[in-house]
N, C-alpha and C positions, 0 to 999 in steps of 0.2 A: 159428356162435354157443352152440352147444350143446357144444363141443369146449372152450370158454371158461368156458362156468358149469359143469365137470366137472372144471375145476382148484382144485387148490387154494388157500384164500384168499391166503397166500404166495407162491405162485406166479401168481397174480391179479395181486397187487400187481407182484411182477418184473416181470411181461408187458409191465401197464398202464403202470407207469415207464420200463420200456426204450422201448417205442413211443413213449411221447410224448415222450421225450429226443431219440430219432433225429428225428422229426418236427423238434423244433425247434434241435435242429444243424443239420438241413439246411436249414432256414428262413435259420437265420443266414447259412450258406454261402452258399447262393442266391442271397441278396435281397442281403447284402453283396458276393459278387463283380459282382454285377448292378449294383450304385451303386458301386464300384469302378471298373470297366470302361467302364460308362457315364459317369460323371464325367471318368474319366482323359483318354478320347479326347474328350470336348469341350473340356477343358482343351486339349489338345495342336491341335485347331484354332484353337483362340483363341490361341497361342502359335507356332503354323506362320506366323497369319494377322500378329501382331503385329512376328512376324521379318523377314517377307515385306518389311515398309516400312523395316527396316536395311537390306535391298540395295538395296531402292527408294534409301535416300540415298547408298550406296555408287556407284550408276551416275548420279546429278546431282552429286556431290561433281566430278566431272573438268571438267564443261561450267560451273558456276561457275566453278571456276577459270580455265579457259579464258577465260567472259566476261570475269571481271575483268581477264585481263591483255592482252587484245586491246581491252578498252576502254581499257586504258591507251597502250595501240600505236599507236590512232587516232589518237589528238596528237601523237606523236612529229612533230618535224620533217622527219626525212629522208624520212620515208613519205608526208606529207602535201603534201609540194615535189614529190615525183615525181606523185603521186594529180593536183595542182593541172595542173602541166603536161603530164600527157598527157589531163586532159579538156582545156586550153585547144587541144589538135593541137600544142604545140610538142615540141621535139626532145628527149631526156631522154637525156643523157650516160652513157656506160658506165659510169663511177664512179660516179654516182648509183642505178643499178641493181644495182651489185656492193653497194654498201654496203645496197640494200631486203632484197636476196637474202640478205646474211649477219646482219641482222636478224630475216628469216623463218625461218632455217636455228637462228640461237641459241634463237630460240621453239621450234623442233619439238624442240630437242636438249634445253634445260631443263626443259618441260614434258612431255616425251615423248610427242609426241604425231607422227601423220605428217602430216596440211595444214595448211599456213601460205601463204596465197595471197592477193596486192594483184588486185582486179578492177577495172577502171576502170567509166565511165559507159556506154561501149559492150560492157559483158558480159566483156571480152576481158582475158586476162590481161596483168595489167604486169610482175610478177615472182613467184617461189614458190619453195619452199625445194628442192625434187627435181628430176627433170628441168626443164629449160628449157623451157616452156610459151607463154614470152609470143606475144601476138595472136588465141594460142586462145581461143575461145568456151569460159565458163566459170558456170555458171549452174544449182547442183543444184538438182534439185527445184524450180527459181523463186526459190532464197530470196535470191540474188544480186537479181532485179528486184524483187523484194518490197520488201527493204530501201530501193534507190535510189529505190522511189514511197513509202515512209513509213518516212522514217528513225528505225528504233533497231532496238536491238539482238535478235537471236532464236536462241533456244536450240533443237534439235530435234535428233531424231534420225531416218535414213534406210539406205535401202539403197543401198549404190555398187557399180557395176560390175565385173565384174573388165578388163572390157576399156577403165573409165574407171582403174582402180587402173592395169593397164599402161602408160595414157599420162602419169602421175602418178610411178610406179617409187616410189614410199615404201619406205621401210624396212619388210618386213613379217616378221610373227612364223615362226619356224622351220619348213617343214613348210606355210604354207599357201599354196596357188595353185591357178587357176584355178577360182576359185568367187568368187561374188559375197561384198560383206562388210556386216555393222553396222557406221558410224559415227555418232558423237556430231559437231554440227555446233552452230558458233555463228556466226552472219555480223555482223558491227560497222561501223557509217556510217562514212566519213572525208570529214570536212568542211574545205571553205574556212574557216579561220578568219576570213579579211575580208568574202569575201559569206556565211557559214551556209551555202552551197549542197552539198549531197553530191556528194563528187568522185571518190568509190568506194566499197569496200568491202573488210575482211579478212576471211576465211576460215580458219576453223580447223577441223581436223576431227581426231580420233580413235578410230582403230578397235579395236573391242574383241574381235571374234577373235584367239583363240591366245592371250589375254592373260590370269591368272588373278588379277590384282588388283582387280577388282570381288568376285568371290566368295569370294575371302579374304580383302577386307575385311569382307562379309556373316557368315562365319562366325569373324572372329576375337572378336567378343563371347561366342560360347556354347560353340567347340571342338569342334563334332559338325556330324553331320547331311550336308546336300548344298544346293549354291546352283549355280543355271546362269543362264545365260540362250538361250535360242532365237530364231533371224530365221526370218522368212517368207521362203519361198523360192516360187517361180515359178509352181506349181500351187496353191499357198493351205498345202501343208502345211509344217510349221516344225522347222527344222535346228538342230543343236545349234553354237554360236556360243564359247561358253567353259561350263566350268564346275568344280567341286571338289566332291571327294567322298572328307567326313574319317569316315563313318562314326560308330562312338564310340570312334575314335581322337583324344586330345586335341591332339595334335602334328600341327599342318597340314603339315609338311615335309614327314610321310610319306604326305600325302593323293592319291588317283587325281586325275588333271588329266583335263578330256574325257571325263568317262562320262555317255552319254545314258539317259533314263529309258526302264525297259525297256516303257511304254505310255504312247502320245502323247498319251491321251485329255486329258489335262487341260489340256496344250495348246489343242486347238480348242474347249475348254469357255470356258478363258481370251482366246480370239479373239473367242468370238462376246458375250462381255460388256464391250466394252471400260473400262478407267478403271477396273475392280471386281475386287478378289481373289474367288478362287474355291478350293475346298477340294477332297481330296481323300485317300485312303487307295491309294498303289500300291508297288509291289515298285521298288526300286532295287539294284539286283545283289544279287535273291537275297532282300532284306530288304524287310520290310513300312515305310513311311514316309509319316506324316502331310505332306502337300503342301500349299503356298500357290501359287496364280500369279499373275499380274497383267501386262496388254499395256504395252507400251509403244510409244507412240503417236506419228508423222510431225507436220508441220507442218498438214498438212491431217486430221489428225483418225484419221485411219487406223491401226490397229497392225501394226507393222513387226518386231516382237517381244515375247517373254514372258520374264517374272522367274520363275525356278521359287525357292520356298524349301521342301527338306525336311526335317523333325523327326524325330529317333532317337526311335522309338517302345523301345527297348529298357529305359532307366529304367522306364517305364509297366510293360512287361511282368516285368521284376527285381520291379518291387511286386506286382504282382496274384500272383506266382507265390509270393512268400515270406506273402503275405496269405493266400491257400490253403494256403500249408504250414501255417500256424499257425492257420488255421481248422481243418484237418483233426488237430490234434495235441488242441485243443481238444473236437472229436466224440470219440476218442480216450478222450481222460482220461474225461470224463464219462460215456461206456460203460464203460466198466473201474469207476470210483467206481460210476457205478449196482451191476453187479453185485456188487462186494464186499460195498457198504454195507447194499443194497435191506431185505433181512431183519434189521438190528440196527439200522439206524438211521428205518427207517420216513417217519414224516411229520418227522422233523427232519431228513431230506434235501430232503424239498419246498421249503421254505419258503424257502431260498439259492439252489434249479432257479429257482424260482418271481420270484425277484427279479433272476436272471440273466436269465431269459426277456423280463422287463418291460424293465430294459433294454438288451437287442437290439432288442426292435420298436422303440423310442424312436429307437434308434440309427438303426437303418434306414428309420424314419417322418422321419430330418431332424434329430434331434436330436440334435445333436455335444455337448453338455455330459452327456447319459446316461452313467452308469459304475454298475457294479454292486458291491451292498456288503458285503464282505469280511468273512464274522462268523466264519471262522475258517482255522487254514491247515491246515488238510485237502485232500483233493483237489477238493471241490466250493469249498474258497474259492481254490485255484489256478485253477481254471477261470476264476474271478471276478475275480480278479486280470491274468493271461493276456489277458482280453477287455479291459480297462481299459488293458493295453499297449497292444494291438492296436487299441482305438479311440483311444488317443493319437497311434500313429502314422500311421492315417488321417487325423489332426485336421492332424498335422504336413504329410504331405505336401499334403494339400490347401491349407493356408494359404502353403506354399513357391511351389504353382503359384501360388496367387495375388497372391501381391506380386511375380510374376514380371510374371502377367497385367496387375497393375494398374501396372507401369512403363511397360510397353509401350503401355498403353491412356494413360499421362499422356503418352507422346511425341506417340503419332497425334491424344488430342485438345488437344493444342498448335498441333499443327501443321492441326487443324479449325480453333482458333478462328483463325490465321493465314487460315486463306484467308476464313472468314465475312466477317472485316474487310476483307480484300480485295474481297470481293460488297458490303460497306456503301459504303465510300467509292467506292467505283464506280457507286453508285446516284443520284450528285448531280455534277451540274456546277458546283457553287458552292464557291469556294476556300477558304470559311472553316469551309462546312460538313463540307470535307472532311478538315479539318485538326483538327474537333472531334470528329467521328467516328474522326479515327486517333490521337488521344493518349486517346480514352475505351477503344477496342481494346486501343491498347499495354498502357494499366494492366491492365488484365485478361488479357492475355495472359502477361506478365512476373511479373502478383502484385506489382506494386511500388509507392509511398508516391504517389511522383509521376512523371507521363510529359510533356511538353512539349513545344513545336518552336520555335527561334528563329532569327528569321529575321536576315540580317546586311543592315549596307548596302552600298548598291554599291559602297563603298571598302575593306569588309572590317574598317572603323575598328572595329566595334561591331554591333549590333545589336540587337530587340527582343523579348522573348517575347508570342505572337503565338497561341498556342496554348496551354492547360495542362488536364489533368486532377488532379485533387488527392485524396488521401482524409483524413476528417473528423481534425480534430484538427491539420494540417499546413498554413503559411503559405501563401497563395494570393500568389502573384507577378505573373502575369497583366498583361501591357502594362508592365513595368520594360523597362527601357534597362538594356544592359550595354556601358560602354566596355572593351571587351579587344581590340584591335586583333590581326588572325593576321599570324604571322611566315610567311616564305616557306615554311620546311617543316612549317606546319602547313595553310598552304594545298594543298601537295601531296600532303601524307596524307590531307584532306578529298576534292579533287578523285579520289586514288585508288580511294576507297571504303571506306578502313580503318576499322573501327569499334575505336574504344578506351575503356578503362572504369577503372574505380578501383576494389578493394575496400575500400579502408580511407582515409579522407583524411587521419587520423593520421599514416599509416605511407606514405603516397606522397609521390615529391618532385616538390612543385609547388613555385612562385613565390607570394612571399607572396603580391601579388596572386589568384592563381589561387584559393589556399586559401582567401583572404577572401570571396573572391565563392561558393564553396561552403557558408562557413558561415553566410555571411549567410543561405541559402537553406536549411541545417536538412541539407545533403547529407553523408551518412557515407560513401556508394559511388553507383556511378553507371555508366553505359554511354554512349556518345554515338555518334551514325551519321551520317555528312554526309547530307544531300538534297538528292540531284541530280533536275533536271529537262532531262532531255536533256545536254546539256552544261554546262549551268547550276546553276554551286553557290547554293542558294539560302538554304541556314542548316542547322539541324544539330535529329536527333531524338534528346530526350536521355530518359533513363529514371533514377531517383532514388531509391533509398534512403535512408529518412532515419531511420529508430530506431535505425541502429546501422548496421557492419560488412554486408558481403556477397560472398562468391564466387559471381562469375558463372560458368556453367559453358557448356562451347561449344555447346550445343544454345541456351541463349538470344542467348548472342550473334552465331547463327544467324538466328535470331528478330528479330531486331531489324534487322539488315541484310538481310532479306527482308522484312520489311514496311515499313522505309524505303526499297526498288527500288520496292514496289508503290506507297507515297504519293508518290513522286518519278513515277513512270509517270502516276497517277491525275491529277494538277493537270497534267501537260504536256497531257495529253489535253482537259480541261476546257478549258485555256487556248485548244487549238488548234479546239475547238469554238464557243468564245466568240467566237472573230473571225470563225468561218464566218459564226455566227447573225448576228455586227453588219454583216458583208459583205451578207449575202444580205438584210436588212431596208434599208439604205440600197438597193440597187437596185431592190427592190420600191419603196419610199416613191418613187423616181425616176420609176420608170414610172407609178405612180400621178399623180406631177405632170403629167408629160409629156402622160399622155390626157386630164387635167381642163383644160390652158393647150390644148389643139387644138379644144375642146368651144366655146371662144368667139369669134369676130371681131373683136371690141372690142379696139384694143390697149389702151387704159389697161386695160382690166377683166385683160387677159393679166399686162400690169406688175404689177400688184397681185397676183392671184394669186401669181403666180411668186415675190413677194419675202416675201409671208406664210409661202407652204408652204417656202421655201429655205432658213431662218433658222431655220423649225420643225427642219426633217429636220438642217440644220448645229449647231443650237443655237446659232447666232452671236449679238452682241448688237443686228447690225444688218445691214439688207440693204438697198441701194437699186440702182435704174434710172438711171445719169446718161446724156442725151442729147445729142449733139452737134450744133453748128447747121455752115453752111457754114464757117466757120473752124477749125472743131475746138473752139471752146467749149460747154459745153452749160449744161444746169438737170438736177437730181435733179427725175427726173417721177414716181417710185416707190418709198416707203420700208415698210420693216414695221421696227418700234425696240422693244428691252426698254425697262420701265419705267426712268427715271430718268435716259435720254440723252438729250444734244439733240437734235430734227429737223433736218433738212438739207433738206427737200422743200421743193424751190422755188427755193432758192439756187443759185449759182454756181460754177464752180470753174473756173482758168486750170491750173492743175497737176497738176489728176486723171490725163490721161490721157498726162503725160510720167513721174508717180509708177509708173502701174501698167502700163504699157509697158516699161517702164527698170530696174524693180527685182522683182526674186523674190519669190515668196510667201515670207512668214513668219509664224511663228505671234503670232498677236495684231496680224493688220496689214489690207491689203486683200489682198481674194483675188478680183481681177476675173476675167470674162468675156464675150468679144464676143459682143453678141445676131448671130447670124447673116441678113444681109438687112438690117440696121436698122444704122442709125449711133450704137449704145448700148451700155453694157457694164452687166453684173450684179455686185455687188460687196457684198461679207460682209467684215461686220468683227467 
């Protein structure tokens, strides 16, 4: 302190000014660098997680394609006939087997998959596309048995052993041998069209190992980074299935194939939290990447593989390096300006520097609108201008990262809404509640003016709108009947599960009748997806844009298709559970009736209780007990009758026995049943 006190005033001013400026610049560079680095790292973690969802979509695309294709093949007459014959124990001719085998081979070739197999009810192979395995048992992970017991299509992933691959002998990627493989399965029930019974199952399988399609599709939107899939080994570790490493090269053709991670820690972290994305910074090929990983689970919910997405940090590091260089340049200019002008400018230089310091502090505290005022074109003014350019550059970089993140979040949020919609419609077993919930959720999911469900008549000659969700200001059309018979081509298209759409009613090639219907409903653009519950075509799920034309994105088409599948599954499940509940209720009431009848030994009282309870359980108009005499004539001795019908109690009939013993039970007629050990009949009408 004494040394500073002994300095001349000018040197004190210069020393103090230089010291203050150096501290200010260090604060700007340090805090600014910290904010840029920490903010950039956080944005990269979010970006890697969002980009991982693209890899997950690429993984599931092939499964969905196989599911749609083999759902159609399950109705192929040649396949159905062979499965029905095999289930009945009949002899299947070599020609029929050859025809089915050719169909399966065509599926393998067209879809570029490895497995296409028809399995019978006895879990034995009827026909397959590769090595002849007829009569061999084939039930991978119990999937075929599950579908036979609970008919519905299953889509899942599994690990297939090398021994099984040798038995099937499918075409494998070059160099792939003596190792287990990750496979994507679909198992589709085959039903007898006459009885509706399940007579077999179609199994399709696509081996992931040694193929670059999934990682290539995941990298294509971004043209950089790393994408890979790792499968679980017998010892619990994860081995590479397939990967593509593009680095910072936008030419994917030059990317490295099957390059493993330097550190497997991320894979174990992902396996420890199934179904959730985990992130980490790790080296790949000597360079640090921001990584995100998520498990792929089998039908039992166990992790069988891990999806990995690596986002390059090179752009961020380049931006940080440029920022530090600019800030260093600012610091050097500021120090040089202080030394040259401190003596002659004095206080005139402190004002703009104070302004710059204030703007810097506001910027580092989060005020991205903070800029330094430029008072002149001297060095201090240039420093302020350079700071403003730096601030603009930082803001533009952050905005660009935010836009990318928002786009990925939009995709994620839409699929989250789809998942929430699925959860809501499965919380109820009431069919109308399912439909109402579905249209409300679908309208929010797609952001359309109207969503509705149109139910076909049994003969497909038209139908009725049974559920609707419509925005304010647009016409409500709930309950309207539309007489628009389906053509065979339309039926075939709807049964195949295809989604159709119109972007502009005025430009679409529509029939006059169809155009008139859309105009009456104020529709300018729409999407239509067939609503299937099992193999039954119930109706259509429609999304309407009423305020003008609209270009539908592939994501929106996929969303309505996925939502429609979930609605169909929910309706099917609700119907099955409703039938099961009705059967259980009837059986319980019958047991209760039997118990009450056994409580009394009085015949008349038993008869009265029997007719009363039977009419309540069956909801019939009349239930009577008819007692025969020795000549098989008789009298109605007990009766329970609904209001408004003439009583038969005490009357006789000579034709009842002949009618009830010679004719079959029919709707609205007698339903007689002999009372064991008695010369009497219990009859309901």
